[in-house]
C-alpha positions in Angstrom: 107.0 108.8 93.8 107.3 106.2 96.4 109.6 107.1 99.3 111.4 104.9 101.7 110.6 106.7 104.9 112.0 106.6 108.4 109.3 105.5 110.9 109.5 105.3 114.7 108.1 102.3 116.5 105.5 103.3 119.1 104.7 99.7 120.2 105.3 96.2 118.9 103.5 93.3 120.7 102.1 89.9 120.3 98.2 89.9 120.1 97.6 86.2 119.3 99.4 83.0 118.5 102.1 84.1 115.9 100.2 87.4 115.3 101.8 90.7 116.1 100.7 94.3 116.1 103.2 97.2 115.4 102.3 100.8 115.7 104.4 103.2 113.7 104.8 107.0 113.8 105.2 108.0 110.1 105.6 111.8 109.9 106.3 111.8 106.2 103.5 109.5 105.1 100.6 110.9 103.1 97.9 109.2 105.1 95.1 111.4 103.9 95.3 109.5 100.6 95.2 106.1 102.3 92.7 103.6 100.7 91.6 100.5 102.6 93.5 97.5 101.3 96.7 99.4 100.7 99.7 98.0 102.6 103.2 98.9 104.0 106.5 97.5 102.7 108.9 97.2 105.6 112.6 97.0 105.5 114.1 94.6 108.1 116.4 96.7 110.3 120.0 95.5 111.0 119.7 92.5 108.6 121.7 93.3 105.4 121.3 89.6 104.5 117.5 90.0 104.2 117.3 92.2 101.1 113.6 91.9 100.3 111.1 94.1 102.2 108.1 92.5 103.9 104.6 93.5 103.0 102.5 94.1 106.1 98.7 94.8 106.4 97.6 98.2 107.5 94.9 97.6 110.2 94.3 101.2 111.4 95.3 104.7 110.3 95.3 107.9 112.5 95.8 110.7 110.0 96.0 113.5 112.7 98.7 111.8 114.7 100.5 110.3 111.7 100.3 106.8 113.1 99.7 103.5 111.4 98.9 100.1 113.0 100.3 97.1 111.2 99.4 93.5 111.7 101.8 90.7 110.7 102.3 87.0 111.1 105.4 85.3 112.4 106.4 83.1 109.4 110.2 83.3 108.8 113.5 85.1 109.4 112.2 88.5 108.5 109.3 88.5 110.8 111.4 86.9 113.5 113.6 89.9 113.3 110.6 92.3 113.4 109.3 90.9 116.7 112.6 91.8 118.4 112.1 95.5 117.7 111.2 97.8 120.7 109.5 101.2 121.2 111.7 104.0 119.9 113.5 101.8 117.5 113.2 102.9 113.9 112.8 101.2 110.5 112.3 102.3 106.9 108.9 101.8 105.4 107.1 102.5 102.1 103.5 103.3 102.8 100.7 103.4 101.9 101.1 101.6 98.6 99.0 99.5 96.2 95.5 99.5 94.8 92.9 99.2 97.5 89.2 98.4 97.9 86.6 100.7 96.5 82.9 101.1 97.4 80.4 103.0 95.1 77.7 105.1 96.7 75.0 102.7 95.6 76.8 99.8 97.3 75.1 99.9 100.8 75.1 96.3 102.0 78.7 95.0 102.3 80.0 91.7 103.5 83.6 91.5 104.9 85.2 88.1 104.8 88.6 87.5 106.4 90.7 84.5 107.3 93.7 84.5 109.6 96.1 87.4 109.1 93.8 88.4 106.2 91.3 89.8 108.7 93.6 92.7 109.5 93.1 95.1 106.5 89.3 94.7 106.5 88.9 96.9 109.6 90.0 100.0 107.7 87.0 99.5 105.4 84.7 100.3 108.2 86.8 103.2 109.3 86.7 104.7 105.8 83.0 104.0 105.0 81.1 104.0 108.3 77.8 104.7 106.5 77.5 101.2 105.0 75.7 98.2 106.4 78.2 95.5 107.2 78.0 91.8 107.8 81.4 90.5 109.0 82.8 87.0 108.8 86.0 86.2 110.6 87.8 82.9 110.3 90.5 81.7 112.7 92.4 78.4 113.2 91.4 78.4 116.9 90.9 80.6 119.9 94.7 81.1 120.4 94.8 82.8 116.9 91.9 85.1 117.4 92.5 88.9 117.3 90.6 92.1 116.3 87.2 90.6 117.2 86.4 93.3 119.7 87.1 96.1 117.2 84.7 94.6 114.7 82.0 93.9 117.3 82.2 97.5 118.5 81.7 98.8 115.0 79.2 96.2 113.6 76.2 94.5 115.0 76.5 91.4 112.8 79.8 89.6 113.3 80.1 85.9 112.6 83.2 84.1 114.0 84.3 80.6 113.0 87.3 78.4 113.8 88.7 75.3 112.3 88.8 73.5 115.6 85.6 74.9 117.1 87.3 76.5 120.1 85.7 79.9 119.3 82.6 80.7 117.4 81.1 78.2 114.9 83.2 75.1 114.0 84.3 75.1 110.4 85.6 77.3 107.7 84.5 80.9 107.4 83.3 80.3 103.8 80.9 77.6 105.1 79.2 80.1 107.4 79.1 82.6 104.5 77.6 80.1 102.1 74.6 79.5 104.6 74.0 83.2 104.9 74.1 83.8 101.1 71.1 81.5 100.7 68.9 84.1 102.5 70.7 87.4 102.0 72.8 88.7 99.1 75.0 91.8 99.6 75.8 94.4 97.0 79.5 93.5 97.3 81.9 91.3 99.2 85.4 92.5 100.3 87.8 89.8 101.3 91.4 88.9 102.2 92.8 85.5 103.0 94.8 82.6 101.7 94.5 81.1 98.2 92.5 78.1 99.5 90.1 80.4 101.3 89.6 82.5 98.1 89.1 79.4 96.0 86.4 78.2 98.4 84.8 81.7 98.5 84.8 81.9 94.7 82.8 78.6 94.6 80.0 79.9 96.9 79.4 83.6 96.0 77.5 83.0 92.7 76.9 86.4 91.0 77.8 88.6 93.9 80.8 90.8 93.0 83.9 90.2 95.1 86.9 92.4 95.6 89.8 90.2 96.9 93.1 91.4 98.4 95.7 88.8 97.5 98.4 87.6 100.0 101.4 87.5 97.8 105.1 87.5 98.6 106.7 90.7 97.4 110.1 92.2 97.0 110.5 95.8 95.9 106.9 97.0 96.4 106.9 99.2 93.3 106.8 96.8 90.4 110.4 96.5 89.4 111.2 93.0 90.5 108.0 91.2 89.3 108.2 88.7 92.1 104.6 89.1 93.0 102.8 88.5 89.6 99.5 86.7 89.4 97.3 85.6 86.5 94.3 87.8 85.7 91.7 86.9 83.1 91.3 89.2 80.0 89.6 88.9 76.6 92.5 86.9 75.2 92.8 84.5 78.1 94.8 85.9 80.9 97.7 88.2 81.6 100.2 88.6 84.5 99.7 91.6 86.8 101.9 92.8 89.6 100.2 92.5 92.9 102.2 95.3 94.6 101.2 98.0 92.1 98.2 96.8 90.1 96.8 95.1 93.3 96.7 93.8 95.9 93.0 94.1 95.4 91.5 92.5 92.3 88.1 91.3 91.1 88.0 87.8 92.4 86.1 86.5 89.3 89.2 87.5 87.2 91.9 86.0 89.4 93.5 82.7 88.3 93.5 80.6 91.4 
């Protein structure tokens, strides 16, 4: 049963343009069962007018110390309130929740493709399955928006960075760099998270490579009651609606209606 838990803020800081990192101490969370791609649903403290929780990406997990690192983007009133929180403040969080990524033992060569704030949850994949061979593709708007690069470069030897404006890495979209690489090398699987336009572009270039995609969807309750986060998923009869918070956020990209 999902529990709305009290969590203490260890740190909360800006790490890039409109990108923030919050570290929480979560003594009641079952972090041993965490699966990469799961997320946290955060209640906005001291704002009774903001009823809906905010889904935030889990970037790192420290099981022994009961700490979770969250990455979030400044986009509206809710996240504007979050950036005001200080160390030792507390908030209520439901975590970890959702259906995450999975890697089979035979899937050895893995490509990670992230865009913007969608880069954040991919780092936990490397933490969970360090024995895989990773090629990493990170797409940013520009150098001011870049974060987490050092973490990936310390963990992987093959990291490709792109930016829309060319101020860091290769100029262009991350899917363009990936498309070039796929002409010479095909992985066993691609794990990705990003905006719908990025996922549409990715879907067009991957061919028959299986892709697991974490969808960035606005959510409310986090446990499937409000149905605010449904998306269309193909089935034998056409398609059906599934709840991203409980049946995702990770889906087979080939089945997602974009």
